[in-house]
C-alpha positions in Angstrom: 13.9 -12.5 -15.1 13.3 -9.0 -13.8 14.2 -7.8 -10.3 10.5 -7.6 -9.4 10.0 -11.2 -10.4 13.0 -12.2 -8.2 11.8 -10.2 -5.1 8.4 -10.1 -3.4 5.5 -8.4 -5.2 3.8 -5.4 -3.7 0.4 -7.0 -3.8 -0.1 -10.5 -2.3 -3.2 -12.5 -1.8 -3.7 -14.0 1.6 -6.3 -16.3 3.2 -8.1 -13.3 4.7 -7.6 -10.7 2.0 -4.5 -8.9 0.5 -1.2 -7.7 1.9 0.1 -4.5 0.3 3.7 -3.2 0.6 4.1 0.5 0.2 6.8 3.2 0.5 5.2 6.1 2.2 6.0 9.8 1.8 4.3 11.9 4.5 3.9 15.7 4.3 3.0 15.5 0.6 1.0 18.1 -1.3 -1.9 15.6 -1.7 -2.9 12.1 -0.8 -2.4 9.6 -3.6 -1.3 6.2 -4.6 1.4 6.2 -7.3 2.9 3.5 -9.4 5.1 0.6 -8.5 8.9 0.7 -7.7 11.5 -2.0 -7.2 13.7 -1.3 -4.1 17.4 -2.0 -4.0 16.6 -5.3 -2.2 14.6 -6.5 -5.2 11.2 -6.1 -3.4 8.4 -4.3 -5.2 6.5 -1.5 -3.4 3.6 0.8 -4.3 4.4 4.5 -3.9 2.1 6.3 -1.5 1.9 10.0 -0.5 -0.2 11.5 2.3 -0.5 15.0 3.6 -0.4 14.0 7.2 2.7 14.5 9.3 4.7 11.4 10.5 3.9 12.1 14.2 1.7 10.2 16.6 0.7 7.7 13.9 -1.1 10.3 11.8 0.6 9.3 8.6 -0.2 5.7 9.1 -3.9 6.5 9.8 -4.1 8.7 6.7 -2.5 5.8 4.7 -5.0 3.3 6.0 -7.9 5.6 5.2 -6.7 6.3 1.7 -6.0 2.7 0.9 -9.4 1.6 2.3 -11.2 4.2 0.2 -9.3 3.2 -2.9 -9.9 -0.5 -2.4 -13.5 -0.1 -1.5 -13.3 -1.6 2.0 -14.1 -0.3 5.4 -11.3 1.6 7.2 -11.6 -0.9 10.0 -10.6 -3.7 7.5 -7.2 -2.0 6.8 -4.2 -2.0 9.1 -0.5 -1.4 9.0 0.9 -4.8 10.1 4.6 -4.2 9.6 6.9 -1.1 9.4 4.8 1.2 11.6 7.8 3.6 12.0 9.5 2.8 8.7 8.9 4.3 5.3 8.3 0.9 3.9 5.2 -0.6 5.4 2.9 -3.6 4.9 -0.8 -3.1 5.1 -3.3 -5.9 5.5 -6.7 -5.4 3.8 -9.3 -7.9 4.9 -12.0 -8.9 2.5 -12.5 -10.7 -0.9 -8.9 -10.9 -2.2 -10.0 -11.2 -5.9 -12.0 -8.0 -5.7 -9.4 -6.0 -3.7 -6.6 -7.1 -6.1 -8.6 -6.2 -9.2 -9.5 -2.8 -7.8 -5.9 -2.0 -6.7 -4.4 -3.3 -9.9 -6.7 -1.0 -11.9 -5.7 2.0 -9.8 -2.0 1.2 -10.1 -2.2 0.7 -13.8 -3.7 4.2 -14.2 -1.1 5.7 -12.0 1.8 4.3 -14.0 
């Protein structure tokens, strides 16, 4: 069994949509979602980069906007629900979980 199988997956379906765990790098050269990575604790994350600075919530807002656009949902339907001041964050995307999961899986497959 792989480390990713033992830990929590980066994408998880919920009753109201999808939870997405990311490791955010602010002050990047461009906004982008990268591939997946397994952290030392065995949990899987999606690598995310945003140009915004990590001040006054700007990086979180940029992350929410980027993920909303990539997933095809409204910005108001995406929120950081855990790790607001941490590099590892959990975002909640509200909507049809099957559609959101398929869209994000396709993006992540291309990025890897």
